Backbone as CSV, one residue per row, in Angstrom:
resi,resn,N_x,N_y,N_z,CA_x,CA_y,CA_z,C_x,C_y,C_z
1,UNK,110.834,91.468,65.003,111.277,90.227,65.336,110.374,89.503,66.346
2,UNK,110.198,88.187,66.441,109.255,87.599,67.193,109.920,87.644,68.637
3,UNK,108.715,87.943,69.572,108.986,88.094,71.041,109.510,86.811,71.541
4,UNK,110.357,86.850,72.517,110.830,85.510,73.077,109.726,84.842,74.069
5,UNK,110.027,83.542,74.302,109.083,82.759,75.056,109.178,83.039,76.448
6,UNK,108.151,82.888,77.235,108.162,83.168,78.676,109.351,82.045,79.133
7,UNK,110.159,82.390,80.000,110.867,81.345,80.771,110.200,80.681,81.871
8,UNK,109.035,81.123,82.224,108.278,80.743,83.368,107.100,79.864,83.072
9,UNK,106.340,80.234,81.814,105.248,79.514,81.430,105.216,79.748,79.821
10,UNK,105.784,79.025,79.094,105.983,79.194,77.516,104.671,79.443,76.903
11,UNK,103.492,78.756,77.422,102.223,78.932,76.742,101.379,80.297,76.966
12,UNK,102.159,81.038,77.962,101.640,82.402,78.328,102.455,83.597,77.950
13,UNK,101.840,84.684,78.044,102.612,85.991,78.027,102.956,86.299,79.598
14,UNK,103.970,86.934,79.790,104.402,87.571,81.022,105.647,88.370,80.790
15,UNK,106.042,89.007,82.078,107.126,90.106,82.015,108.373,89.430,81.460
16,UNK,108.785,87.977,81.453,109.914,87.687,81.003,110.005,87.549,79.549
17,UNK,109.078,88.002,78.770,109.145,88.215,77.480,109.502,89.587,76.818
18,UNK,109.729,90.400,77.791,110.121,91.834,77.813,111.527,91.929,77.187
19,UNK,111.857,92.984,76.574,113.422,93.217,76.267,114.394,93.212,77.590
20,UNK,115.490,92.519,77.289,116.304,92.418,78.475,116.819,93.755,78.978
21,UNK,117.087,94.914,77.982,117.432,96.188,78.657,116.454,96.730,79.523
22,UNK,115.133,96.487,79.412,114.163,97.020,80.124,114.184,96.314,81.531
23,UNK,114.206,94.944,81.524,114.307,94.172,82.693,115.604,94.548,83.556
24,UNK,116.650,94.741,82.884,117.912,95.228,83.614,117.809,96.606,84.145
25,UNK,117.339,97.409,83.666,116.981,98.811,83.980,116.180,98.825,85.271
26,UNK,115.159,98.045,85.288,114.278,97.958,86.533,115.009,97.515,87.764
27,UNK,115.838,96.447,87.488,116.555,95.731,88.517,117.568,96.616,89.236
28,UNK,118.159,97.731,88.401,119.084,98.624,88.885,118.617,99.720,89.871
29,UNK,117.308,99.885,89.815,116.612,100.890,90.452,116.946,101.009,92.052
30,UNK,117.235,101.964,92.739,117.592,102.098,94.227,116.302,102.682,94.609
31,UNK,115.994,102.693,95.940,115.010,103.247,96.699,114.781,104.689,96.321
32,UNK,115.907,105.482,96.169,115.732,106.857,95.963,115.294,107.175,94.434
33,UNK,115.686,106.058,93.683,115.149,106.159,92.136,113.684,106.026,92.170
34,UNK,113.071,105.118,93.082,111.515,105.021,92.891,110.899,106.322,93.214
35,UNK,111.245,107.039,94.085,110.698,108.386,94.502,110.800,109.182,93.204
36,UNK,111.827,109.211,92.546,112.103,110.111,91.342,111.188,109.730,90.035
37,UNK,110.615,108.547,90.204,109.680,108.190,89.086,108.409,108.966,89.086
38,UNK,108.042,109.548,90.200,106.779,110.287,90.196,106.890,111.396,89.009
39,UNK,105.441,111.489,88.518,105.309,112.413,87.427,103.944,112.918,87.380
40,UNK,103.275,113.914,86.635,102.123,114.223,86.624,101.217,113.119,86.328
41,UNK,100.243,112.758,87.359,99.483,111.542,87.085,100.008,110.201,87.729
42,UNK,101.206,110.388,88.216,101.719,109.059,88.853,102.618,109.603,90.003
43,UNK,102.202,109.092,91.085,102.779,109.572,92.394,103.302,108.375,93.261
44,UNK,104.441,108.501,93.744,105.301,107.326,94.477,105.433,107.954,95.843
45,UNK,104.809,107.130,96.909,104.929,107.525,98.158,105.536,106.360,99.032
46,UNK,106.475,106.578,100.006,107.004,105.684,100.626,106.761,105.812,102.275
47,UNK,106.471,104.652,102.877,106.032,104.733,104.333,107.178,104.092,105.140
48,UNK,107.513,104.544,106.380,108.619,104.056,107.095,108.046,102.875,108.118
49,UNK,107.070,102.775,108.254,106.488,101.796,109.091,105.283,100.845,108.489
50,UNK,105.165,99.632,108.822,103.953,98.955,108.419,102.684,99.536,109.088
51,UNK,102.770,100.101,110.309,101.657,100.703,110.993,101.178,101.731,110.172
52,UNK,102.018,102.623,109.768,101.771,103.839,109.003,101.281,103.484,107.603
53,UNK,102.018,102.504,106.939,101.370,102.054,105.739,100.018,101.595,105.546
54,UNK,99.682,100.618,106.531,98.035,100.004,106.493,97.299,101.072,107.078
55,UNK,97.555,102.092,108.085,96.750,103.008,108.414,96.397,104.102,107.184
56,UNK,97.337,104.329,106.326,97.149,105.110,105.283,96.160,104.624,104.205
57,UNK,96.451,103.185,104.190,95.485,102.427,103.185,94.186,102.431,103.792
58,UNK,93.979,102.148,104.984,92.707,102.177,105.717,91.917,103.631,105.408
59,UNK,92.623,104.619,105.566,92.141,105.944,105.540,91.514,106.377,104.278
60,UNK,92.124,105.580,103.075,91.500,105.841,101.868,89.972,105.321,101.805
61,UNK,89.599,104.425,102.658,88.248,104.063,102.670,87.457,105.036,103.397
62,UNK,88.013,105.601,104.563,87.105,106.595,105.372,86.992,107.850,104.565
63,UNK,88.100,108.360,103.869,88.003,109.668,103.024,87.026,109.485,102.001
64,UNK,87.081,108.455,101.422,85.981,108.187,100.193,84.645,108.156,100.857
65,UNK,84.379,107.385,101.731,83.103,107.267,102.366,82.498,108.556,103.039
66,UNK,83.368,109.248,103.565,82.838,110.626,104.178,82.245,111.470,103.167
67,UNK,82.733,111.270,101.832,82.186,112.198,100.881,80.824,111.866,100.333
68,UNK,80.255,110.661,100.752,78.913,110.138,100.328,77.855,110.732,100.854
69,UNK,76.772,111.231,99.969,75.641,111.560,100.564,74.561,110.965,99.684
70,UNK,73.203,111.179,100.231,71.994,110.515,99.561,71.988,110.943,98.034
71,UNK,72.220,112.097,97.760,72.118,112.379,96.337,73.517,112.294,95.509
72,UNK,74.419,112.124,96.254,75.738,111.771,95.661,76.430,110.748,96.202
73,UNK,76.100,109.503,95.928,76.773,108.428,96.619,78.271,108.124,96.154
74,UNK,79.110,107.722,97.056,80.618,107.510,96.784,80.996,106.218,97.265
75,UNK,81.952,105.380,96.496,82.261,104.073,96.961,83.777,103.996,96.581
76,UNK,84.286,102.864,97.253,85.752,102.422,96.916,85.659,100.960,96.472
77,UNK,86.715,100.783,95.582,86.748,99.294,95.058,88.018,98.817,95.903
78,UNK,87.990,97.590,96.643,89.128,97.197,97.460,89.531,95.919,97.066
79,UNK,90.714,95.407,97.484,91.164,94.279,97.249,91.203,93.242,98.324
80,UNK,91.521,91.941,98.119,92.004,90.958,99.019,93.368,90.717,98.697
81,UNK,94.197,91.175,99.425,95.699,91.083,99.075,96.189,92.517,98.640
82,UNK,96.405,93.441,99.671,96.537,93.127,101.093,95.199,93.143,101.898
83,UNK,95.161,92.665,103.126,93.933,92.691,103.833,94.095,93.207,105.220
84,UNK,95.270,93.495,105.527,95.709,94.140,107.034,94.958,95.387,107.069
85,UNK,94.415,96.160,106.292,93.739,97.477,106.343,92.329,97.253,106.751
86,UNK,91.814,95.942,106.583,90.220,96.032,106.603,89.928,96.019,108.187
87,UNK,90.519,95.452,109.120,90.069,95.489,110.598,90.118,97.032,110.875
88,UNK,91.348,97.617,110.448,91.481,99.052,110.714,90.418,99.965,110.280
89,UNK,89.847,99.492,109.100,88.681,100.308,108.598,87.443,100.214,109.553
90,UNK,87.222,98.973,109.822,86.111,98.750,110.667,86.061,99.481,111.949
91,UNK,87.379,99.413,112.533,87.552,100.050,114.008,87.294,101.597,113.805
92,UNK,87.973,102.147,112.640,87.758,103.721,112.535,86.316,104.084,112.324
93,UNK,85.582,103.249,111.488,84.143,103.476,111.346,83.348,103.490,112.621
94,UNK,83.682,102.568,113.459,83.007,102.404,114.814,83.341,103.627,115.837
95,UNK,84.647,103.923,115.859,85.148,104.934,116.712,84.645,106.354,116.224
96,UNK,84.693,106.572,115.017,84.184,107.896,114.481,82.679,107.981,114.263
97,UNK,81.983,106.831,114.457,80.538,106.712,114.374,80.083,107.203,113.034
98,UNK,80.818,106.666,112.041,80.668,107.069,110.642,79.387,106.540,110.039
99,UNK,78.432,107.277,109.681,77.223,106.550,109.054,77.516,106.270,107.597
100,UNK,77.382,105.058,107.333,77.724,104.477,105.933,76.539,104.286,104.978
101,UNK,75.419,104.774,105.345,74.183,104.537,104.691,74.292,104.894,103.064
102,UNK,75.086,105.808,102.810,75.079,106.365,101.456,76.446,105.940,100.754
103,UNK,77.184,105.229,101.429,78.424,104.728,100.944,78.258,103.297,100.217
104,UNK,79.381,102.994,99.357,79.393,101.902,98.572,80.606,101.144,98.405
105,UNK,80.680,99.901,98.210,81.916,99.093,98.238,81.862,98.091,96.959
106,UNK,82.829,98.018,96.097,82.966,97.116,95.185,84.272,96.250,95.469
107,UNK,83.938,94.809,95.550,84.968,93.723,95.575,85.667,93.678,94.280
108,UNK,86.868,93.347,94.153,87.508,93.544,92.987,87.422,92.268,92.215
109,UNK,87.336,91.082,92.913,87.517,89.808,92.219,86.967,88.678,93.148
110,UNK,86.767,87.480,92.447,86.375,86.280,93.307,86.762,84.920,92.434
111,UNK,87.107,84.076,93.208,87.376,82.727,92.477,85.956,82.228,91.695
112,UNK,86.406,81.459,90.650,85.268,80.862,89.753,85.555,79.543,89.515
113,UNK,84.395,78.716,90.109,84.634,77.145,90.032,83.465,76.616,89.685
114,UNK,83.633,75.686,88.875,82.351,74.912,88.347,81.252,75.815,87.634
115,UNK,81.608,76.760,86.975,80.675,77.693,86.319,80.087,78.673,87.234
116,UNK,80.593,78.880,88.606,79.962,79.918,89.229,80.787,80.435,90.072
117,UNK,80.597,81.728,90.651,81.411,82.330,91.701,81.564,81.360,92.831
118,UNK,82.690,81.352,93.709,82.849,80.617,94.927,81.764,80.969,95.971
119,UNK,81.231,80.266,96.706,80.161,80.500,97.706,80.908,81.464,98.630
120,UNK,80.162,82.447,99.266,80.830,83.256,100.282,81.098,82.502,101.698
121,UNK,80.614,81.238,101.758,81.048,80.420,103.061,82.196,79.809,102.847
122,UNK,82.836,79.732,101.561,84.145,79.087,101.556,85.321,79.704,102.100
123,UNK,86.350,79.124,102.824,87.239,79.727,103.530,88.133,80.639,102.771
124,UNK,88.309,80.416,101.459,89.011,81.220,100.542,88.367,82.283,99.885
125,UNK,87.114,82.380,100.079,86.145,83.282,99.164,86.688,84.784,99.598
126,UNK,86.805,85.708,98.560,87.095,87.058,98.931,86.035,87.759,99.564
127,UNK,84.793,87.460,98.948,83.594,88.016,99.840,83.631,87.852,101.252
128,UNK,83.759,86.544,101.580,83.902,86.159,102.987,84.964,86.937,103.659
129,UNK,86.121,87.078,103.114,87.194,87.779,103.843,86.795,89.195,103.994
130,UNK,86.250,89.973,103.042,85.776,91.224,103.159,84.818,91.417,104.385
131,UNK,83.815,90.452,104.484,82.755,90.704,105.448,83.456,90.374,106.696
132,UNK,84.240,89.288,106.812,84.686,88.824,108.319,85.756,89.782,108.654
133,UNK,86.633,90.383,107.859,87.553,91.240,108.297,87.111,92.671,108.465
134,UNK,86.101,93.106,107.720,85.698,94.556,107.808,84.316,94.846,108.176
135,UNK,83.350,94.210,107.299,81.967,94.787,107.136,81.223,94.288,108.556
136,UNK,81.581,92.914,108.889,80.719,92.418,109.938,81.423,92.854,111.258
137,UNK,82.301,93.485,111.140,83.101,93.996,112.555,82.455,95.400,112.735
138,UNK,81.755,96.003,111.698,81.255,97.360,111.869,79.942,97.183,112.775
139,UNK,79.655,98.332,113.640,78.244,98.360,114.347,77.316,98.404,113.381
140,UNK,76.190,97.725,113.600,75.140,97.656,112.681,74.536,99.160,112.519
141,UNK,74.783,100.085,113.407,74.313,101.494,113.362,74.796,101.968,112.137
142,UNK,76.178,101.611,111.785,76.849,102.480,110.761,77.135,101.691,109.677
143,UNK,77.059,100.448,109.460,77.422,99.603,108.577,76.803,99.871,107.076
144,UNK,77.644,99.691,106.093,77.061,99.890,104.736,75.905,98.879,104.509
145,UNK,74.723,99.353,104.046,73.636,98.467,103.604,74.160,97.350,102.631
146,UNK,73.539,96.150,103.008,74.025,95.063,102.084,73.790,95.373,100.429
147,UNK,72.888,96.130,100.162,72.543,96.599,98.835,73.467,97.430,98.239
148,UNK,74.386,97.934,99.146,75.519,98.810,98.576,76.858,98.239,98.571
149,UNK,76.833,96.851,98.932,78.203,95.965,98.562,77.906,95.370,97.363
150,UNK,79.027,95.649,96.484,78.819,94.854,95.113,80.112,93.987,94.788
151,UNK,79.628,92.730,94.807,80.627,91.693,94.704,80.538,91.006,93.168
152,UNK,81.635,90.631,92.464,81.533,90.184,91.234,80.712,88.726,91.427
153,UNK,79.929,88.543,90.538,79.125,87.024,90.348,79.508,86.574,89.017
154,UNK,79.006,85.278,88.731,79.159,84.595,87.614,78.434,85.543,86.430
155,UNK,77.196,85.769,86.753,76.254,86.636,85.967,76.696,88.100,86.152
156,UNK,77.460,88.764,85.357,78.350,89.880,85.711,77.525,91.075,85.521
157,UNK,76.264,91.092,84.933,75.673,92.198,84.594,75.179,93.070,85.705
158,UNK,74.747,92.538,86.880,74.315,93.351,87.913,75.703,94.322,88.534
159,UNK,76.713,93.647,88.459,77.949,94.129,89.034,78.476,95.333,88.041
160,UNK,78.539,94.975,86.783,78.703,96.060,85.793,77.961,97.213,85.913
161,UNK,76.508,96.932,85.928,75.676,98.123,85.961,75.827,98.876,87.250
162,UNK,76.320,98.290,88.429,76.453,99.219,89.553,77.666,100.147,89.224
163,UNK,78.648,99.872,88.371,79.636,100.892,87.976,79.052,101.869,87.201
164,UNK,78.039,101.612,86.626,77.478,102.558,85.546,76.195,103.381,86.114
165,UNK,76.010,103.136,87.262,74.821,103.864,87.796,74.741,105.226,88.455
166,UNK,75.956,105.825,88.233,76.091,107.147,88.764,76.588,107.255,90.184
167,UNK,77.117,106.074,90.662,77.892,106.065,92.028,79.371,106.484,91.701
168,UNK,79.764,107.308,92.213,81.248,107.867,92.137,82.203,106.909,92.789
169,UNK,83.225,106.238,92.019,84.150,105.538,92.695,85.485,106.486,93.035
170,UNK,85.670,106.855,94.115,86.749,107.834,94.475,87.938,107.216,94.255
171,UNK,88.203,105.812,94.655,89.461,105.073,94.660,89.313,103.705,94.408
172,UNK,90.011,103.254,93.529,90.277,101.561,93.385,91.656,101.313,93.999
173,UNK,91.575,100.602,95.049,92.773,100.230,95.669,93.281,98.707,94.872
174,UNK,94.511,98.249,95.299,94.909,97.086,94.668,96.311,96.889,95.168
175,UNK,96.598,95.440,95.277,98.106,95.027,95.337,98.410,94.653,94.094
176,UNK,99.645,94.140,93.919,100.343,93.860,92.772,100.757,92.383,92.807
177,UNK,100.205,91.510,91.897,100.709,90.071,91.940,102.111,89.783,91.244
178,UNK,102.456,88.553,91.398,103.857,88.254,90.631,103.655,88.328,89.176
179,UNK,102.539,88.282,88.689,102.350,88.617,87.119,102.247,90.157,86.759
180,UNK,102.471,90.800,87.955,102.331,92.306,87.688,100.961,92.678,87.209
181,UNK,99.888,91.886,87.920,98.491,92.117,87.579,97.772,93.131,88.726
182,UNK,96.809,93.794,88.489,95.933,94.218,89.586,94.612,93.581,89.365
183,UNK,93.961,93.271,90.493,92.868,92.470,90.395,93.221,91.092,89.964
184,UNK,92.581,90.488,89.116,93.080,89.196,88.384,93.040,89.618,86.920
185,UNK,93.460,90.788,86.687,93.866,91.100,84.996,95.281,90.586,84.760
186,UNK,95.269,89.071,84.567,96.548,88.633,84.329,96.887,88.728,82.750
187,UNK,98.327,88.456,82.434,98.433,88.277,81.044,97.657,86.972,80.546
188,UNK,97.505,87.035,79.016,96.784,86.102,78.490,97.571,84.851,78.113
189,UNK,96.920,83.904,77.640,97.703,82.675,77.031,98.215,83.107,75.655
190,UNK,99.248,82.399,75.325,100.037,82.699,74.069,99.317,81.790,72.975
191,UNK,98.095,82.030,72.604,97.502,81.239,71.552,96.625,82.197,70.575
192,UNK,96.085,81.453,69.534,95.479,82.201,68.674,95.910,83.448,68.004
193,UNK,95.138,84.547,68.026,95.551,85.812,67.560,96.652,86.302,68.286
194,UNK,96.790,85.765,69.629,97.855,86.356,70.595,99.160,85.448,70.604
195,UNK,99.370,84.642,69.568,100.519,83.721,69.420,101.763,84.235,69.603
196,UNK,101.729,85.558,68.785,103.101,86.155,68.485,103.130,87.489,69.222
197,UNK,102.030,88.055,69.499,102.255,89.300,70.323,101.107,89.319,71.374
198,UNK,101.344,89.801,72.379,100.046,89.975,73.229,99.138,91.079,72.800
199,UNK,97.967,91.124,73.528,97.082,92.272,73.212,97.477,93.598,73.325
200,UNK,97.271,94.413,72.554,97.806,95.858,72.426,97.178,96.516,73.710
201,UNK,97.705,97.405,74.230,97.129,98.164,75.421,95.725,98.689,75.080
202,UNK,95.404,98.901,73.767,94.032,99.368,73.583,93.079,98.296,73.422
203,UNK,93.474,97.126,73.201,92.546,95.877,73.214,92.397,95.417,74.611
204,UNK,93.353,95.533,75.574,93.390,95.271,76.856,92.529,96.012,77.447
205,UNK,92.540,97.391,77.255,91.675,98.419,77.987,90.116,98.258,77.766
206,UNK,89.757,97.498,76.741,88.329,97.329,76.386,87.889,96.025,77.196
207,UNK,88.693,95.319,78.010,88.335,94.364,78.707,87.227,94.692,80.045
208,UNK,86.125,94.136,80.287,85.331,94.591,81.284,85.425,93.500,82.183
209,UNK,84.550,93.537,83.426,84.418,92.481,84.222,84.078,91.266,83.828
210,UNK,84.812,90.019,83.950,84.763,88.807,83.298,85.344,87.726,83.947
211,UNK,85.242,86.504,83.324,85.806,85.289,83.908,87.145,85.201,83.195
212,UNK,88.305,84.967,84.045,89.653,84.865,83.441,90.225,83.470,83.642
213,UNK,91.062,82.984,82.884,92.094,81.982,83.287,93.120,82.393,83.923
214,UNK,93.547,81.812,85.018,94.618,82.419,85.904,95.979,81.946,85.399
215,UNK,96.954,82.951,85.247,98.248,82.503,84.888,98.865,81.538,85.859
216,UNK,99.831,80.507,85.553,100.262,79.655,86.595,100.987,80.519,87.619
217,UNK,101.592,81.508,87.382,102.352,82.291,88.306,101.276,82.611,89.392
218,UNK,100.273,83.153,88.900,99.170,83.690,89.902,98.748,82.640,90.919
219,UNK,98.473,81.383,90.186,98.042,80.150,91.049,99.137,79.928,92.148
220,UNK,100.338,80.006,91.730,101.497,79.725,92.662,101.486,80.737,93.903
221,UNK,101.343,82.010,93.309,101.339,83.010,94.420,100.302,82.867,95.368
222,UNK,99.176,82.600,94.870,98.056,82.606,95.809,98.120,81.447,96.748
223,UNK,98.766,80.312,96.311,99.033,79.202,97.174,99.792,79.611,98.131
224,UNK,100.932,80.280,97.817,101.889,80.740,98.773,101.313,81.753,99.889
225,UNK,100.432,82.629,99.571,100.116,83.638,100.255,98.796,83.397,101.111
226,UNK,98.250,82.438,100.662,96.868,82.164,101.163,96.433,80.586,101.458
227,UNK,97.357,79.803,101.070,97.002,78.261,101.318,98.366,77.341,101.752
228,UNK,99.252,78.133,102.260,100.458,77.387,102.835,101.079,76.756,101.597
229,UNK,100.911,77.033,100.480,101.699,76.417,99.388,100.935,75.399,98.552
230,UNK,99.894,74.960,99.047,99.092,73.869,98.544,98.232,74.460,97.316
231,UNK,99.020,74.437,96.186,98.618,75.005,94.943,97.323,74.149,94.297
232,UNK,97.290,72.827,94.634,96.288,72.019,94.124,94.743,72.459,94.648
233,UNK,94.778,73.300,95.831,93.571,73.778,96.469,93.285,75.132,95.832
234,UNK,94.075,75.710,94.857,93.664,77.078,94.333,92.958,76.850,92.974
235,UNK,91.711,77.597,92.783,91.047,77.627,91.597,91.860,78.083,90.376
236,UNK,91.639,77.721,89.233,92.330,78.130,87.871,91.686,79.015,87.241
237,UNK,90.463,79.636,87.722,89.764,80.666,86.953,89.243,81.641,88.241
238,UNK,88.990,82.814,87.865,88.331,83.978,88.609,87.660,84.920,87.995
239,UNK,86.771,85.502,88.654,86.127,86.737,88.033,86.881,88.000,88.534
240,UNK,86.891,88.828,87.677,87.847,90.072,88.072,87.078,91.363,87.499
241,UNK,87.336,92.477,88.166,87.004,93.623,87.725,87.891,93.984,86.511
242,UNK,87.350,94.713,85.685,88.151,94.863,84.308,88.739,96.417,84.053
243,UNK,89.657,96.547,83.156,90.007,97.834,82.868,89.036,98.725,82.640
244,UNK,87.961,98.498,82.143,86.791,99.422,81.813,86.408,100.004,83.178
245,UNK,86.228,99.227,84.174,85.720,99.839,85.594,86.762,100.548,86.112
246,UNK,88.100,100.234,85.859,89.266,100.736,86.671,89.356,102.089,86.088
247,UNK,89.123,102.420,84.799,89.124,103.652,84.277,87.977,104.576,84.564
248,UNK,86.916,104.049,85.346,85.715,104.940,85.830,86.282,105.301,87.118
249,UNK,87.050,104.554,87.774,87.691,105.152,89.226,88.460,106.258,89.027
250,UNK,88.367,107.247,90.015,88.903,108.652,89.758,90.323,108.490,90.070
251,UNK,90.804,107.332,90.891,92.236,107.322,91.270,92.433,105.852,91.560
252,UNK,93.544,105.260,91.124,93.882,103.863,91.400,95.352,103.977,92.185
253,UNK,95.137,103.295,93.313,96.106,103.153,94.468,96.569,101.954,94.764
254,UNK,97.899,101.644,94.393,98.439,100.219,94.541,99.294,100.244,95.746
255,UNK,99.287,99.242,96.580,99.970,99.197,97.846,100.970,97.903,97.770
256,UNK,102.190,98.411,97.949,103.261,97.309,98.065,103.806,97.313,99.313
257,UNK,103.506,96.259,100.024,104.060,95.853,101.406,105.269,94.941,101.423
258,UNK,105.412,94.358,100.157,106.685,93.484,100.190,106.342,92.035,100.248
259,UNK,104.883,91.760,100.510,104.475,90.400,100.869,103.754,89.770,99.607
260,UNK,103.530,90.581,98.680,103.107,89.852,97.399,104.163,89.826,96.275
261,UNK,104.190,90.876,95.465,105.309,90.963,94.432,106.564,91.104,95.052
262,UNK,107.623,90.709,94.482,108.965,90.907,94.962,109.786,92.221,94.745
263,UNK,110.893,92.288,95.060,111.705,93.670,94.754,111.809,93.930,93.330
264,UNK,112.058,92.938,92.551,112.091,93.437,91.100,110.775,93.739,90.549
265,UNK,109.594,93.096,90.933,108.374,93.366,90.240,107.897,94.822,90.658
266,UNK,108.210,95.056,92.147,107.829,96.473,92.581,108.564,97.522,91.679
267,UNK,109.690,97.329,91.241,110.536,98.316,90.545,109.969,98.302,89.089
268,UNK,109.770,97.185,88.488,109.476,97.021,87.108,108.075,97.847,86.683
269,UNK,107.253,97.791,87.370,105.925,98.380,87.093,105.938,99.890,87.305
270,UNK,106.640,100.261,88.400,106.766,101.778,88.603,107.521,102.462,87.390
271,UNK,108.545,101.699,86.962,109.466,102.256,85.837,108.666,102.351,84.596
272,UNK,107.879,101.186,84.175,107.000,101.192,82.974,105.953,102.429,83.078
273,UNK,105.363,102.542,84.230,104.203,103.459,84.276,104.788,104.974,84.288
274,UNK,106.113,105.087,84.956,106.554,106.421,84.878,106.865,106.879,83.437
275,UNK,107.623,105.838,82.792,108.055,106.106,81.411,107.169,105.851,80.324
276,UNK,105.912,105.448,80.786,104.719,105.133,80.035,105.070,104.187,78.975
277,UNK,105.745,103.147,79.325,106.082,101.883,78.538,104.953,100.763,78.895
278,UNK,103.928,100.685,77.975,102.729,99.978,78.098,102.795,98.722,77.304
279,UNK,102.663,97.461,78.007,102.648,96.239,77.355,101.909,95.367,78.173
280,UNK,100.832,94.642,77.532,99.933,93.818,78.378,100.534,92.622,79.058
281,UNK,101.668,92.265,78.480,102.480,91.134,79.246,102.805,91.519,80.702
282,UNK,102.640,92.820,80.964,102.764,93.482,82.458,101.526,94.247,82.604
283,UNK,100.430,93.594,82.798,99.184,94.460,82.912,99.189,95.698,83.645
284,UNK,99.910,95.764,84.765,100.044,96.799,85.550,100.459,98.106,84.828
285,UNK,101.384,97.758,83.796,101.909,98.954,83.063,101.016,99.780,82.267
286,UNK,99.800,99.067,82.093,98.803,99.950,81.243,98.124,101.002,82.055
287,UNK,98.336,101.006,83.499,98.054,102.181,84.249,98.756,103.317,83.907
288,UNK,99.722,103.368,83.116,100.567,104.505,82.616,99.606,105.480,81.872
289,UNK,98.496,104.967,81.417,97.499,105.795,80.694,96.290,106.246,81.558
290,UNK,96.170,105.893,82.774,95.235,106.278,83.788,95.594,107.638,84.294
291,UNK,94.745,108.510,84.566,95.195,110.075,84.921,95.535,110.296,86.306
292,UNK,95.354,109.238,87.104,95.702,109.407,88.588,95.987,108.002,89.210
293,UNK,97.177,107.743,89.205,97.816,106.485,89.826,98.512,106.846,90.909
294,UNK,98.495,106.139,92.000,99.517,106.178,93.216,100.082,104.865,93.513
295,UNK,101.554,104.723,93.760,102.077,103.714,94.223,102.550,103.825,95.605
296,UNK,102.125,102.953,96.556,102.513,103.187,97.932,103.476,102.055,98.311
297,UNK,104.567,102.424,98.934,105.635,101.326,99.157,105.831,101.371,100.727
298,UNK,106.133,100.275,101.281,106.652,99.944,102.583,108.116,100.017,102.420
299,UNK,108.774,100.816,103.183,110.410,100.855,102.887,110.959,99.482,103.185
300,UNK,110.428,98.975,104.141,110.968,97.761,104.567,110.782,96.504,103.817
301,UNK,109.935,96.773,102.728,109.408,95.770,101.856,109.786,96.055,100.366
302,UNK,110.685,96.967,100.120,111.142,97.272,98.739,112.208,96.379,98.574
303,UNK,113.176,95.884,99.408,114.226,94.913,99.087,115.331,95.513,98.223
304,UNK,116.018,94.506,97.863,117.113,94.918,96.641,117.063,93.693,95.857
305,UNK,117.625,94.151,94.465,117.639,93.109,93.453,119.253,92.830,93.304
306,UNK,119.603,92.089,94.360,121.019,91.728,94.435,121.209,90.213,95.053
307,UNK,122.319,89.618,94.690,122.198,88.211,95.046,122.424,87.970,96.637
308,UNK,121.450,87.042,97.121,121.447,86.929,98.397,120.991,85.373,98.541
309,UNK,121.880,84.687,99.148,121.913,83.156,99.147,121.286,82.781,100.483
310,UNK,120.109,81.974,100.360,119.260,81.651,101.480,119.305,80.009,101.562
């Protein structure tokens, strides 16, 4: 039987094309149920305060970088969204006097405009945010060398090669978007060979770092979180790290503060990963096949899937 059309963007795939019983089961999950979704290869952790939440996220950077040596460099791949952990990372590096000369960092994504990556001087540039909020705040004595900072560019070859050069990626962090993406791995358009069914998990897993068309939901979300709702100022394409690089990372750590995806979305992807229900209309669900995934929740941001009139 043909899959139903999206109720949000009929020309695209997204989570509203899933079976109703799966969506309803996700909405019924309580906080205690989320914890019980943990299994081998998938861990759910809850934090009582935002301070503890963002400190734990920042510590993943420090823990990874402390393992780096000249002969065995180690890095982390980090998101813009959330960003609150980044100044904490810089402060800890300075206070601990942590020498990062052998450490590496990969940016997850960047806007793509007029055939090239958005310049790092642009206010909405992700590279600019990483530098301003984290790396430029580190004392120059300890700072990661610029050659060890890897940001995706329109010519993706150098970025992809950095993943294949023997640098160990200890952890890839991420947030979760309203389309249930990590980085900008959005659901695809409902056209061509994907008119009647989205890419299989196996097809989606083969995607590497690339330019993507952004789902309308993603454009709306980024306008809400980063531009005061001015969606006309948000690019419609981006560069994103791909599943190929994600599966190189030893661990994938997703951070749910409640400021990006909503109460329902935070439940849906955890349920699908836990039960190994993989569907590329919910890209995050494909992490069910990654050997080491951790979902981190701020208790105050989990919310409820109940009627609340505002």
